MOPAC internal coordinates of N, CA, C and O (Angstrom, degrees):
PM7 1SCF
backbone

  N    0.0000 0     0.00 0     0.00 0    0    0    0
  C    1.4098 1     0.00 0     0.00 0    1    0    0
  C    1.5610 1   111.33 1     0.00 0    2    1    0
  O    1.2310 1   120.73 1   139.98 1    3    2    1
  N    1.3338 1   116.22 1   -40.02 1    3    2    1
  C    1.4585 1   120.02 1   178.20 1    5    3    2
  C    1.5121 1   110.91 1   -67.12 1    6    5    3
  O    1.2310 1   120.03 1   152.69 1    7    6    5
  N    1.3574 1   117.55 1   -27.31 1    7    6    5
  C    1.4363 1   121.57 1  -178.37 1    9    7    6
  C    1.5563 1   109.29 1   -69.20 1   10    9    7
  O    1.2310 1   120.77 1   137.04 1   11   10    9
  N    1.3498 1   116.14 1   -42.96 1   11   10    9
  C    1.4444 1   120.02 1   178.98 1   13   11   10
  C    1.5583 1   111.56 1   -66.00 1   14   13   11
  O    1.2310 1   121.18 1   145.07 1   15   14   13
  N    1.3159 1   115.35 1   -34.93 1   15   14   13
  C    1.4195 1   119.12 1   177.93 1   17   15   14
  C    1.5107 1   110.93 1   -63.71 1   18   17   15
  O    1.2310 1   121.48 1   131.21 1   19   18   17
  N    1.3538 1   114.77 1   -48.79 1   19   18   17
  C    1.4860 1   121.59 1   177.90 1   21   19   18
  C    1.5184 1   112.74 1   -60.41 1   22   21   19
  O    1.2310 1   120.52 1   141.00 1   23   22   21
  N    1.3306 1   116.62 1   -39.00 1   23   22   21
  C    1.4327 1   121.18 1   178.30 1   25   23   22
  C    1.5373 1   111.97 1   -67.53 1   26   25   23
  O    1.2310 1   120.99 1   143.41 1   27   26   25
  N    1.3801 1   115.71 1   -36.59 1   27   26   25
  C    1.4587 1   119.74 1   176.00 1   29   27   26
  C    1.5121 1   110.29 1   -66.41 1   30   29   27
  O    1.2310 1   119.49 1   136.72 1   31   30   29
  N    1.2959 1   118.57 1   -43.28 1   31   30   29
  C    1.4481 1   124.08 1   177.56 1   33   31   30
  C    1.5358 1   109.22 1   -60.45 1   34   33   31
  O    1.2310 1   119.94 1   136.25 1   35   34   33
  N    1.3228 1   117.72 1   -43.75 1   35   34   33
  C    1.4846 1   121.44 1  -176.89 1   37   35   34
  C    1.5370 1   109.65 1   -67.78 1   38   37   35
  O    1.2310 1   120.07 1   138.94 1   39   38   37
  N    1.3342 1   117.47 1   -41.06 1   39   38   37
  C    1.4709 1   121.43 1   177.91 1   41   39   38
  C    1.5339 1   110.63 1   -65.01 1   42   41   39
  O    1.2310 1   121.42 1   138.32 1   43   42   41
  N    1.3616 1   114.88 1   -41.68 1   43   42   41
  C    1.4841 1   118.50 1   177.16 1   45   43   42
  C    1.4971 1   111.20 1   -65.17 1   46   45   43
  O    1.2310 1   119.99 1   141.68 1   47   46   45
  N    1.2951 1   117.63 1   -38.32 1   47   46   45
  C    1.5032 1   120.74 1   177.75 1   49   47   46
  C    1.5234 1   108.89 1   -62.25 1   50   49   47
  O    1.2310 1   119.16 1   131.89 1   51   50   49
  N    1.3216 1   119.21 1   -48.11 1   51   50   49
  C    1.4648 1   123.13 1  -178.33 1   53   51   50
  C    1.5248 1   109.66 1   -60.70 1   54   53   51
  O    1.2310 1   120.49 1   134.94 1   55   54   53
  N    1.3674 1   116.66 1   -45.06 1   55   54   53
  C    1.4591 1   119.53 1   177.32 1   57   55   54
  C    1.5048 1   112.18 1   -60.85 1   58   57   55
  O    1.2310 1   121.21 1   140.03 1   59   58   57
  N    1.3367 1   115.28 1   -39.97 1   59   58   57
  C    1.4476 1   120.61 1   178.17 1   61   59   58
  C    1.5588 1   111.93 1   -62.20 1   62   61   59
  O    1.2310 1   121.99 1   132.89 1   63   62   61
  N    1.3286 1   113.79 1   -47.11 1   63   62   61
  C    1.4376 1   119.58 1   179.15 1   65   63   62
  C    1.5525 1   113.82 1   -60.63 1   66   65   63
  O    1.2310 1   121.17 1   137.26 1   67   66   65
  N    1.3453 1   115.37 1   -42.74 1   67   66   65
  C    1.4893 1   119.00 1   177.44 1   69   67   66
  C    1.5028 1   111.25 1   -65.76 1   70   69   67
  O    1.2310 1   119.54 1   137.16 1   71   70   69
  N    1.3155 1   118.48 1   -42.84 1   71   70   69
  C    1.4846 1   120.24 1   176.68 1   73   71   70
  C    1.5657 1   112.87 1   -62.35 1   74   73   71
  O    1.2310 1   120.30 1   141.92 1   75   74   73
  N    1.2778 1   117.04 1   -38.08 1   75   74   73
  C    1.4735 1   119.72 1   176.28 1   77   75   74
  C    1.5127 1   111.55 1   -72.77 1   78   77   75
  O    1.2310 1   119.61 1   143.47 1   79   78   77
  N    1.3518 1   118.36 1   -36.53 1   79   78   77
  C    1.4636 1   121.13 1   179.84 1   81   79   78
  C    1.5475 1   109.61 1   -67.39 1   82   81   79
  O    1.2310 1   119.81 1   144.54 1   83   82   81
  N    1.2999 1   117.97 1   -35.46 1   83   82   81
  C    1.4455 1   122.56 1   179.60 1   85   83   82
  C    1.5561 1   113.03 1   -79.11 1   86   85   83
  O    1.2310 1   121.63 1   177.41 1   87   86   85
  N    1.3588 1   114.48 1    -2.59 1   87   86   85
  C    1.4367 1   120.07 1   179.56 1   89   87   86
  C    1.4886 1   114.21 1    60.02 1   90   89   87
  O    1.2310 1   121.44 1  -141.03 1   91   90   89
  N    1.3091 1   114.85 1    38.97 1   91   90   89
  C    1.4805 1   122.81 1   176.13 1   93   91   90
  C    1.5189 1   106.36 1   -79.09 1   94   93   91
  O    1.2310 1   119.07 1   -46.16 1   95   94   93
  N    1.3541 1   119.38 1   133.84 1   95   94   93
  C    1.4642 1   120.81 1   177.73 1   97   95   94
  C    1.4789 1   108.34 1   -56.44 1   98   97   95
  O    1.2310 1   120.30 1   -49.35 1   99   98   97
  N    1.3261 1   117.04 1   130.65 1   99   98   97
  C    1.4813 1   126.62 1  -174.73 1  101   99   98
  C    1.5386 1   108.26 1    49.13 1  102  101   99
  O    1.2310 1   121.54 1  -137.58 1  103  102  101
  N    1.3402 1   114.66 1    42.42 1  103  102  101
  C    1.4822 1   121.90 1   179.55 1  105  103  102
  C    1.4961 1   115.06 1   -59.93 1  106  105  103
  O    1.2310 1   120.43 1   139.22 1  107  106  105
  N    1.3660 1   116.78 1   -40.78 1  107  106  105
  C    1.4284 1   119.69 1  -178.23 1  109  107  106
  C    1.5585 1   109.46 1   -65.24 1  110  109  107
  O    1.2310 1   120.61 1   135.46 1  111  110  109
  N    1.3068 1   116.44 1   -44.54 1  111  110  109
  C    1.4388 1   119.20 1   179.83 1  113  111  110
  C    1.5114 1   111.31 1   -67.31 1  114  113  111
  O    1.2310 1   119.22 1   135.55 1  115  114  113
  N    1.2975 1   119.10 1   -44.45 1  115  114  113
  C    1.4500 1   123.54 1   178.67 1  117  115  114
  C    1.4827 1   109.38 1   -62.75 1  118  117  115
  O    1.2310 1   118.51 1   131.01 1  119  118  117
  N    1.3123 1   120.44 1   -48.99 1  119  118  117
  C    1.4262 1   123.97 1  -176.57 1  121  119  118
  C    1.5557 1   110.46 1   -61.83 1  122  121  119
  O    1.2310 1   119.92 1   140.50 1  123  122  121
  N    1.3635 1   117.75 1   -39.50 1  123  122  121
  C    1.4308 1   121.71 1   179.48 1  125  123  122
  C    1.5582 1   110.17 1   -64.59 1  126  125  123
  O    1.2310 1   121.04 1   139.21 1  127  126  125
  N    1.3892 1   115.62 1   -40.79 1  127  126  125
  C    1.4699 1   119.18 1  -177.87 1  129  127  126
  C    1.5141 1   109.25 1   -66.41 1  130  129  127
  O    1.2310 1   120.20 1   132.74 1  131  130  129
  N    1.3339 1   117.23 1   -47.26 1  131  130  129
  C    1.4637 1   121.67 1  -179.73 1  133  131  130
  C    1.4675 1   110.57 1   -64.31 1  134  133  131
  O    1.2310 1   120.25 1   134.48 1  135  134  133
  N    1.3169 1   117.13 1   -45.52 1  135  134  133
  C    1.4952 1   122.45 1  -178.64 1  137  135  134
  C    1.5218 1   110.91 1   -63.31 1  138  137  135
  O    1.2310 1   118.83 1   144.82 1  139  138  137
  N    1.2638 1   119.84 1   -35.18 1  139  138  137
  C    1.4797 1   121.63 1  -177.31 1  141  139  138
  C    1.5095 1   111.67 1   -74.45 1  142  141  139
  O    1.2310 1   119.13 1   163.92 1  143  142  141
  N    1.3079 1   119.26 1   -16.08 1  143  142  141
  C    1.4784 1   122.20 1  -177.43 1  145  143  142
  C    1.5540 1   112.01 1   -98.68 1  146  145  143
  O    1.2310 1   120.22 1   176.87 1  147  146  145
  N    1.3303 1   117.18 1    -3.13 1  147  146  145
  C    1.4446 1   120.55 1   178.74 1  149  147  146
  C    1.5277 1   109.08 1   -76.88 1  150  149  147
  O    1.2310 1   120.83 1   -49.89 1  151  150  149
  N    1.3502 1   116.02 1   130.11 1  151  150  149
  C    1.4084 1   123.41 1   178.52 1  153  151  150
  C    1.5551 1   111.49 1  -109.94 1  154  153  151
  O    1.2310 1   120.66 1   -10.22 1  155  154  153
  N    1.3203 1   116.34 1   169.78 1  155  154  153
  C    1.4380 1   119.53 1   178.10 1  157  155  154
  C    1.5141 1   109.72 1   -61.48 1  158  157  155
  O    1.2310 1   120.58 1   140.13 1  159  158  157
  N    1.3174 1   116.49 1   -39.87 1  159  158  157
  C    1.4510 1   121.71 1   176.19 1  161  159  158
  C    1.5119 1   114.88 1   -56.92 1  162  161  159
  O    1.2310 1   122.24 1   141.24 1  163  162  161
  N    1.3689 1   113.31 1   -38.76 1  163  162  161
  C    1.4653 1   119.52 1   178.31 1  165  163  162
  C    1.5367 1   111.08 1   -64.40 1  166  165  163
  O    1.2310 1   120.71 1   135.65 1  167  166  165
  N    1.3063 1   116.24 1   -44.35 1  167  166  165
  C    1.5093 1   120.22 1   179.36 1  169  167  166
  C    1.4744 1   110.34 1   -66.03 1  170  169  167
  O    1.2310 1   118.69 1   140.53 1  171  170  169
  N    1.3347 1   120.10 1   -39.47 1  171  170  169
  C    1.4711 1   120.45 1   177.85 1  173  171  170
  C    1.5406 1   111.20 1   -69.10 1  174  173  171
  O    1.2310 1   120.33 1   152.02 1  175  174  173
  N    1.3510 1   116.97 1   -27.98 1  175  174  173
  C    1.4505 1   120.82 1  -178.16 1  177  175  174
  C    1.5339 1   114.38 1   -77.02 1  178  177  175
  O    1.2310 1   121.02 1   167.23 1  179  178  177
  N    1.3836 1   115.65 1   -12.77 1  179  178  177
  C    1.4466 1   120.01 1  -178.29 1  181  179  178
  C    1.5401 1   112.57 1   -56.81 1  182  181  179
  O    1.2310 1   121.52 1   140.67 1  183  182  181
  N    1.4072 1   114.70 1   -39.33 1  183  182  181
  C    1.4549 1   117.91 1  -177.41 1  185  183  182
  C    1.5277 1   112.77 1   -65.93 1  186  185  183
  O    1.2310 1   120.34 1   154.70 1  187  186  185
  N    1.3355 1   116.95 1   -25.30 1  187  186  185
  C    1.4502 1   120.98 1  -179.45 1  189  187  186
  C    1.5585 1   109.11 1   -78.38 1  190  189  187
  O    1.2310 1   120.03 1   145.53 1  191  190  189
  N    1.3169 1   117.55 1   -34.47 1  191  190  189
  C    1.4784 1   121.94 1  -174.37 1  193  191  190
  C    1.5313 1   111.99 1   -97.35 1  194  193  191
  O    1.2310 1   117.79 1   169.72 1  195  194  193
  N    1.2910 1   121.81 1   -10.28 1  195  194  193
  C    1.4437 1   122.12 1  -172.79 1  197  195  194
  C    1.5366 1   111.30 1   -63.15 1  198  197  195
  O    1.2310 1   118.69 1   128.37 1  199  198  197
  N    1.2380 1   120.10 1   -51.63 1  199  198  197
  C    1.4871 1   122.98 1   179.56 1  201  199  198
  C    1.5102 1   112.56 1   -61.25 1  202  201  199
  O    1.2310 1   118.49 1   128.80 1  203  202  201
  N    1.3554 1   120.49 1   -51.20 1  203  202  201
  C    1.4415 1   118.57 1   177.48 1  205  203  202
  C    1.5175 1   113.99 1   -60.83 1  206  205  203
  O    1.2310 1   120.35 1   145.15 1  207  206  205
  N    1.3050 1   116.93 1   -34.85 1  207  206  205
  C    1.4870 1   120.50 1   177.40 1  209  207  206
  C    1.5000 1   110.90 1   -65.98 1  210  209  207
  O    1.2310 1   121.16 1   138.24 1  211  210  209
  N    1.3221 1   115.39 1   -41.76 1  211  210  209
  C    1.4782 1   119.36 1   179.78 1  213  211  210
  C    1.5196 1   110.30 1   -64.97 1  214  213  211
  O    1.2310 1   119.72 1   137.70 1  215  214  213
  N    1.3311 1   118.15 1   -42.30 1  215  214  213
  C    1.4778 1   122.31 1   177.91 1  217  215  214
  C    1.5397 1   109.70 1   -63.86 1  218  217  215
  O    1.2310 1   120.24 1   140.51 1  219  218  217
  N    1.3297 1   117.15 1   -39.49 1  219  218  217
  C    1.4219 1   121.24 1  -178.76 1  221  219  218
  C    1.5927 1   111.67 1   -65.02 1  222  221  219
  O    1.2310 1   123.37 1   133.13 1  223  222  221
  N    1.3731 1   111.14 1   -46.87 1  223  222  221
  C    1.4750 1   116.74 1  -179.63 1  225  223  222
  C    1.5323 1   111.55 1   -65.05 1  226  225  223
  O    1.2310 1   120.48 1   136.55 1  227  226  225
  N    1.3283 1   116.68 1   -43.45 1  227  226  225
  C    1.4940 1   118.43 1   178.95 1  229  227  226
  C    1.5252 1   110.50 1   -64.26 1  230  229  227
  O    1.2310 1   120.81 1   139.65 1  231  230  229
  N    1.3434 1   116.05 1   -40.35 1  231  230  229
  C    1.4375 1   121.27 1   177.99 1  233  231  230
  C    1.5312 1   113.30 1   -58.02 1  234  233  231
  O    1.2310 1   122.33 1   134.08 1  235  234  233
  N    1.3601 1   113.15 1   -45.92 1  235  234  233
  C    1.4530 1   119.21 1  -179.30 1  237  235  234
  C    1.5851 1   110.76 1   -66.15 1  238  237  235
  O    1.2310 1   120.70 1   143.35 1  239  238  237
  N    1.3004 1   116.27 1   -36.65 1  239  238  237
  C    1.4927 1   119.39 1   177.96 1  241  239  238
  C    1.4992 1   108.60 1   -66.73 1  242  241  239
  O    1.2310 1   119.53 1   133.50 1  243  242  241
  N    1.3280 1   118.50 1   -46.50 1  243  242  241
  C    1.4393 1   119.91 1  -178.61 1  245  243  242
  C    1.4781 1   111.95 1   -63.76 1  246  245  243
  O    1.2310 1   119.58 1   137.64 1  247  246  245
  N    1.3659 1   118.41 1   -42.36 1  247  246  245
  C    1.4136 1   120.86 1   178.42 1  249  247  246
  C    1.5117 1   112.82 1   -64.96 1  250  249  247
  O    1.2310 1   121.48 1   138.93 1  251  250  249
  N    1.3659 1   114.78 1   -41.07 1  251  250  249
  C    1.5061 1   117.00 1   176.48 1  253  251  250
  C    1.5255 1   112.60 1   -59.95 1  254  253  251
  O    1.2310 1   121.41 1   137.87 1  255  254  253
  N    1.3483 1   114.91 1   -42.13 1  255  254  253
  C    1.4541 1   118.45 1   179.45 1  257  255  254
  C    1.5414 1   112.44 1   -65.15 1  258  257  255
  O    1.2310 1   121.37 1   137.90 1  259  258  257
  N    1.3359 1   114.98 1   -42.10 1  259  258  257
  C    1.4892 1   119.76 1  -179.08 1  261  259  258
  C    1.5125 1   110.33 1   -63.66 1  262  261  259
  O    1.2310 1   120.03 1   129.24 1  263  262  261
  N    1.3579 1   117.56 1   -50.76 1  263  262  261
  C    1.4630 1   121.32 1  -177.39 1  265  263  262
  C    1.5627 1   108.70 1   -66.79 1  266  265  263
  O    1.2310 1   120.59 1   137.73 1  267  266  265
  N    1.3007 1   116.47 1   -42.27 1  267  266  265
  C    1.5140 1   119.68 1   179.73 1  269  267  266
  C    1.4870 1   112.47 1   -61.35 1  270  269  267
  O    1.2310 1   120.48 1   137.41 1  271  270  269
  N    1.3491 1   116.69 1   -42.59 1  271  270  269
  C    1.4888 1   120.18 1   177.65 1  273  271  270
  C    1.5677 1   110.86 1   -67.83 1  274  273  271
  O    1.2310 1   120.95 1   142.65 1  275  274  273
  N    1.3422 1   115.80 1   -37.35 1  275  274  273
  C    1.4776 1   117.28 1   175.80 1  277  275  274
  C    1.5046 1   112.43 1   -64.65 1  278  277  275
  O    1.2310 1   119.78 1   140.23 1  279  278  277
  N    1.3007 1   118.02 1   -39.77 1  279  278  277
  C    1.4814 1   120.98 1   176.71 1  281  279  278
  C    1.5044 1   108.93 1   -67.28 1  282  281  279
  O    1.2310 1   119.35 1   142.86 1  283  282  281
  N    1.2998 1   118.85 1   -37.14 1  283  282  281
  C    1.4624 1   122.75 1  -179.37 1  285  283  282
  C    1.5837 1   109.69 1   -64.68 1  286  285  283
  O    1.2310 1   120.97 1   128.27 1  287  286  285
  N    1.3170 1   115.76 1   -51.73 1  287  286  285
  C    1.4427 1   119.59 1  -175.35 1  289  287  286
  C    1.4998 1   114.22 1   -77.23 1  290  289  287
  O    1.2310 1   120.06 1   138.25 1  291  290  289
  N    1.3511 1   117.49 1   -41.75 1  291  290  289
  C    1.4486 1   121.83 1  -178.85 1  293  291  290
  C    1.5090 1   114.25 1   -83.03 1  294  293  291
  O    1.2310 1   120.65 1   144.86 1  295  294  293
  N    1.3319 1   116.37 1   -35.14 1  295  294  293
  C    1.4786 1   121.72 1  -176.93 1  297  295  294
  C    1.4862 1   113.53 1   -93.68 1  298  297  295
  O    1.2310 1   118.35 1   163.52 1  299  298  297
  N    1.3106 1   120.74 1   -16.48 1  299  298  297
  C    1.4288 1   120.52 1   179.82 1  301  299  298
  C    1.5273 1   116.16 1    80.98 1  302  301  299
  O    1.2310 1   119.39 1  -170.24 1  303  302  301
  N    1.2985 1   118.76 1     9.76 1  303  302  301
  C    1.4564 1   120.33 1   177.16 1  305  303  302
  C    1.5196 1   108.99 1   -80.69 1  306  305  303
  O    1.2310 1   120.80 1   -25.77 1  307  306  305
  N    1.3269 1   116.07 1   154.23 1  307  306  305
  C    1.4409 1   118.23 1   175.77 1  309  307  306
  C    1.5673 1   108.63 1   -67.37 1  310  309  307
  O    1.2310 1   120.78 1   -19.98 1  311  310  309
  N    1.3232 1   116.11 1   160.02 1  311  310  309
  C    1.4536 1   121.38 1  -168.12 1  313  311  310
  C    1.5033 1   110.20 1   -65.98 1  314  313  311
  O    1.2310 1   118.54 1   140.20 1  315  314  313
  N    1.3375 1   120.39 1   -39.80 1  315  314  313
  C    1.4354 1   123.04 1  -178.76 1  317  315  314
  C    1.5443 1   110.08 1   -65.34 1  318  317  315
  O    1.2310 1   119.46 1   137.90 1  319  318  317
  N    1.3249 1   118.64 1   -42.10 1  319  318  317
  C    1.4297 1   120.61 1   178.07 1  321  319  318
  C    1.4816 1   111.42 1   -65.63 1  322  321  319
  O    1.2310 1   120.06 1   136.03 1  323  322  321
  N    1.3743 1   117.49 1   -43.97 1  323  322  321
  C    1.4585 1   121.10 1   179.82 1  325  323  322
  C    1.4992 1   113.03 1   -61.36 1  326  325  323
  O    1.2310 1   119.71 1   138.29 1  327  326  325
  N    1.3489 1   118.16 1   -41.71 1  327  326  325
  C    1.4564 1   120.60 1   179.72 1  329  327  326
  C    1.5621 1   111.56 1   -66.79 1  330  329  327
  O    1.2310 1   120.16 1   137.99 1  331  330  329
  N    1.2887 1   117.30 1   -42.01 1  331  330  329
  C    1.4416 1   119.66 1   177.50 1  333  331  330
  C    1.4936 1   112.10 1   -70.00 1  334  333  331
  O    1.2310 1   119.23 1   146.22 1  335  334  333
  N    1.2722 1   119.07 1   -33.78 1  335  334  333
  C    1.4942 1   121.58 1   177.89 1  337  335  334
  C    1.5056 1   112.17 1   -66.29 1  338  337  335
  O    1.2310 1   120.67 1   150.26 1  339  338  337
  N    1.3473 1   116.33 1   -29.74 1  339  338  337
  C    1.4597 1   118.46 1  -176.78 1  341  339  338
  C    1.5131 1   111.79 1  -101.11 1  342  341  339
  O    1.2310 1   118.76 1  -177.61 1  343  342  341
  N    1.3105 1   119.96 1     2.39 1  343  342  341
  C    1.4853 1   123.40 1  -174.64 1  345  343  342
  C    1.5508 1   106.52 1   -71.64 1  346  345  343
  O    1.2310 1   119.85 1   -39.14 1  347  346  345
  N    1.3492 1   117.88 1   140.86 1  347  346  345
  C    1.4339 1   122.18 1   175.12 1  349  347  346
  C    1.5544 1   109.86 1   -79.63 1  350  349  347
  O    1.2310 1   119.85 1   -95.02 1  351  350  349
  N    1.2773 1   117.89 1    84.98 1  351  350  349
  C    1.4518 1   122.51 1  -179.29 1  353  351  350
  C    1.4872 1   109.74 1  -154.68 1  354  353  351
  O    1.2310 1   121.08 1    -0.76 1  355  354  353
  N    1.3244 1   115.55 1   179.24 1  355  354  353
  C    1.4720 1   119.55 1  -179.89 1  357  355  354
  C    1.4863 1   112.70 1   -72.21 1  358  357  355
  O    1.2310 1   120.26 1   -31.56 1  359  358  357
  N    1.2783 1   117.11 1   148.44 1  359  358  357
  C    1.4450 1   123.97 1  -179.60 1  361  359  358
  C    1.5450 1   110.99 1   -55.79 1  362  361  359
  O    1.2310 1   120.33 1   130.02 1  363  362  361
  N    1.3302 1   116.97 1   -49.98 1  363  362  361
  C    1.4411 1   118.83 1  -177.36 1  365  363  362
  C    1.5259 1   110.96 1   -70.89 1  366  365  363
  O    1.2310 1   119.47 1   142.95 1  367  366  365
  N    1.3330 1   118.62 1   -37.05 1  367  366  365
  C    1.4544 1   120.04 1   179.90 1  369  367  366
  C    1.5140 1   109.97 1   -64.53 1  370  369  367
  O    1.2310 1   120.25 1   132.07 1  371  370  369
  N    1.2792 1   117.13 1   -47.93 1  371  370  369
  C    1.4782 1   119.55 1  -175.74 1  373  371  370
  C    1.5413 1   109.94 1   -66.68 1  374  373  371
  O    1.2310 1   120.35 1   141.39 1  375  374  373
  N    1.3045 1   116.94 1   -38.61 1  375  374  373
  C    1.4682 1   119.18 1   177.52 1  377  375  374
  C    1.5057 1   113.14 1   -66.86 1  378  377  375
  O    1.2310 1   119.08 1   141.92 1  379  378  377
  N    1.3454 1   119.36 1   -38.08 1  379  378  377
  C    1.4688 1   120.55 1   177.20 1  381  379  378
  C    1.5275 1   111.12 1   -65.47 1  382  381  379
  O    1.2310 1   120.83 1   133.39 1  383  382  381
  N    1.3526 1   116.01 1   -46.61 1  383  382  381
  C    1.4794 1   120.45 1  -179.78 1  385  383  382
  C    1.5530 1   110.23 1   -64.06 1  386  385  383
  O    1.2310 1   121.90 1   138.08 1  387  386  385
  N    1.3584 1   113.98 1   -41.92 1  387  386  385
  C    1.4748 1   118.33 1   177.63 1  389  387  386
  C    1.5064 1   111.76 1   -59.00 1  390  389  387
  O    1.2310 1   119.13 1   143.41 1  391  390  389
  N    1.2799 1   119.26 1   -36.59 1  391  390  389
  C    1.4169 1   125.01 1   178.34 1  393  391  390
  C    1.5251 1   110.54 1   -65.32 1  394  393  391
  O    1.2310 1   120.07 1   140.62 1  395  394  393
  N    1.2967 1   117.47 1   -39.38 1  395  394  393
  C    1.4718 1   121.45 1   176.81 1  397  395  394
  C    1.5073 1   111.19 1   -63.48 1  398  397  395
  O    1.2310 1   121.16 1   147.99 1  399  398  397
  N    1.3534 1   115.39 1   -32.01 1  399  398  397
  C    1.4694 1   117.86 1  -174.95 1  401  399  398
  C    1.5756 1   110.11 1   -99.29 1  402  401  399
  O    1.2310 1   120.51 1  -165.37 1  403  402  401
  N    1.2958 1   116.64 1    14.63 1  403  402  401
  C    1.4595 1   123.69 1   176.51 1  405  403  402
  C    1.5236 1   116.05 1    62.88 1  406  405  403
  O    1.2310 1   121.27 1  -145.13 1  407  406  405
  N    1.3687 1   115.18 1    34.87 1  407  406  405
  C    1.4588 1   118.16 1   173.97 1  409  407  406
  C    1.5254 1   106.79 1   -87.38 1  410  409  407
  O    1.2310 1   122.61 1    -8.31 1  411  410  409
  N    1.3129 1   112.60 1   171.69 1  411  410  409
  C    1.4682 1   119.23 1   178.40 1  413  411  410
  C    1.5233 1   109.32 1   -80.21 1  414  413  411
  O    1.2310 1   120.78 1   -78.69 1  415  414  413
  N    1.3243 1   116.11 1   101.31 1  415  414  413
  C    1.4718 1   119.78 1  -170.02 1  417  415  414
  C    1.5117 1   112.36 1   -72.60 1  418  417  415
  O    1.2310 1   119.26 1   157.70 1  419  418  417
  N    1.3210 1   119.02 1   -22.30 1  419  418  417
  C    1.4952 1   122.10 1   175.61 1  421  419  418
  C    1.5133 1   109.28 1   -66.28 1  422  421  419
  O    1.2310 1   120.89 1   134.80 1  423  422  421
  N    1.3305 1   115.91 1   -45.20 1  423  422  421
  C    1.4783 1   119.08 1  -178.84 1  425  423  422
  C    1.5343 1   110.30 1   -71.35 1  426  425  423
  O    1.2310 1   119.83 1   142.71 1  427  426  425
  N    1.3043 1   117.94 1   -37.29 1  427  426  425
  C    1.3925 1   120.22 1   178.35 1  429  427  426
  C    1.5162 1   111.82 1   -63.11 1  430  429  427
  O    1.2310 1   120.55 1   134.20 1  431  430  429
  N    1.3414 1   116.56 1   -45.80 1  431  430  429
  C    1.4857 1   122.44 1   179.02 1  433  431  430
  C    1.5419 1   112.06 1   -61.23 1  434  433  431
  O    1.2310 1   121.47 1   137.29 1  435  434  433
  N    1.3220 1   114.80 1   -42.71 1  435  434  433
  C    1.4815 1   118.18 1  -179.34 1  437  435  434
  C    1.5256 1   112.53 1   -67.56 1  438  437  435
  O    1.2310 1   121.26 1   133.85 1  439  438  437
  N    1.3016 1   115.20 1   -46.15 1  439  438  437
  C    1.4646 1   118.59 1   177.38 1  441  439  438
  C    1.5152 1   112.88 1   -67.05 1  442  441  439
  O    1.2310 1   118.83 1   144.85 1  443  442  441
  N    1.3069 1   119.84 1   -35.15 1  443  442  441
  C    1.4646 1   121.21 1   176.27 1  445  443  442
  C    1.5360 1   108.85 1   -66.39 1  446  445  443
  O    1.2310 1   120.04 1   142.43 1  447  446  445
  N    1.3418 1   117.54 1   -37.57 1  447  446  445
  C    1.4446 1   120.44 1   177.59 1  449  447  446
  C    1.5148 1   111.30 1   -67.80 1  450  449  447
  O    1.2310 1   120.03 1   139.63 1  451  450  449
  N    1.2539 1   117.54 1   -40.37 1  451  450  449
  C    1.5413 1   121.98 1   174.71 1  453  451  450
  C    1.4905 1   108.97 1   -60.70 1  454  453  451
  O    1.2310 1   119.95 1   137.84 1  455  454  453
  N    1.3316 1   117.71 1   -42.16 1  455  454  453
  C    1.5148 1   121.74 1  -178.85 1  457  455  454
  C    1.4884 1   107.92 1   -63.95 1  458  457  455
  O    1.2310 1   120.06 1   132.01 1  459  458  457
  N    1.3558 1   117.49 1   -47.99 1  459  458  457
  C    1.4359 1   121.19 1  -179.81 1  461  459  458
  C    1.5213 1   114.04 1   -61.15 1  462  461  459
  O    1.2310 1   121.00 1   132.50 1  463  462  461
  N    1.3444 1   115.69 1   -47.50 1  463  462  461
  C    1.4803 1   118.31 1   178.15 1  465  463  462
  C    1.4999 1   114.15 1   -62.97 1  466  465  463
  O    1.2310 1   121.11 1   144.08 1  467  466  465
  N    1.3348 1   115.49 1   -35.92 1  467  466  465
  C    1.4866 1   119.35 1   178.19 1  469  467  466
  C    1.5154 1   109.63 1   -63.52 1  470  469  467
  O    1.2310 1   120.36 1   133.54 1  471  470  469
  N    1.3440 1   116.92 1   -46.46 1  471  470  469
  C    1.4572 1   118.77 1   179.17 1  473  471  470
  C    1.5308 1   111.84 1   -64.49 1  474  473  471
  O    1.2310 1   119.96 1   139.29 1  475  474  473
  N    1.3438 1   117.68 1   -40.71 1  475  474  473
  C    1.3938 1   122.53 1   178.88 1  477  475  474
  C    1.5740 1   111.36 1   -63.34 1  478  477  475
  O    1.2310 1   120.42 1   135.12 1  479  478  477
  N    1.3107 1   116.81 1   -44.88 1  479  478  477
  C    1.4751 1   118.00 1  -178.74 1  481  479  478
  C    1.5321 1   109.36 1   -71.55 1  482  481  479
  O    1.2310 1   119.49 1   146.85 1  483  482  481
  N    1.2936 1   118.59 1   -33.15 1  483  482  481
  C    1.4461 1   120.34 1   177.26 1  485  483  482
  C    1.5438 1   110.39 1   -67.25 1  486  485  483
  O    1.2310 1   120.63 1   141.25 1  487  486  485
  N    1.3048 1   116.40 1   -38.75 1  487  486  485
  C    1.4779 1   121.09 1   177.35 1  489  487  486
  C    1.4672 1   111.51 1   -62.41 1  490  489  487
  O    1.2310 1   119.83 1   129.84 1  491  490  489
  N    1.3540 1   117.93 1   -50.16 1  491  490  489
  C    1.4642 1   122.73 1  -177.12 1  493  491  490
  C    1.5140 1   108.81 1   -67.39 1  494  493  491
  O    1.2310 1   119.07 1   142.10 1  495  494  493
  N    1.3586 1   119.38 1   -37.90 1  495  494  493
  C    1.4737 1   119.06 1   179.08 1  497  495  494
  C    1.5126 1   111.22 1   -62.50 1  498  497  495
  O    1.2310 1   120.08 1   147.45 1  499  498  497
  N    1.3371 1   117.46 1   -32.55 1  499  498  497
  C    1.4643 1   120.51 1   177.99 1  501  499  498
  C    1.4997 1   111.79 1   -72.40 1  502  501  499
  O    1.2310 1   119.22 1   150.16 1  503  502  501
  N    1.2665 1   119.09 1   -29.84 1  503  502  501
  C    1.4634 1   124.75 1   178.54 1  505  503  502
  C    1.5054 1   112.35 1   -66.93 1  506  505  503
  O    1.2310 1   121.86 1   139.24 1  507  506  505
  N    1.3482 1   114.04 1   -40.76 1  507  506  505
  C    1.4825 1   117.30 1  -171.03 1  509  507  506
  C    1.5181 1   111.28 1  -101.48 1  510  509  507
  O    1.2310 1   117.90 1  -171.50 1  511  510  509
  N    1.2921 1   121.60 1     8.50 1  511  510  509
  C    1.4623 1   121.40 1   178.04 1  513  511  510
  C    1.4989 1   110.42 1  -108.09 1  514  513  511
  O    1.2310 1   120.10 1   180.00 1  515  514  513

């Protein structure tokens, strides 16, 4: 029992260190919380999920680039604004990051809102049809 506790503390410490090293806001706290919840089953399950996760991440990057470039060339927005407007993320997160990179935050916020509402309406339309 003491061994599992020490292993949990060690994993939490490593997660905390990684979060702090990556300069994630409250990284130490977040890394400790995530690290303390990882079990042996989770670690063994990584090999099952690794390839699908990689395909999903690469697919999202490619789709973001394609849609962002289409918005840039067809819509006339600057490339930074277009990429943040099409990014699969939260409206407030993308707007804050876009502001740091000097993108047009009004356009990013509006297009993120349109993206969110489109997904929401599509989801609800599938539920009721």
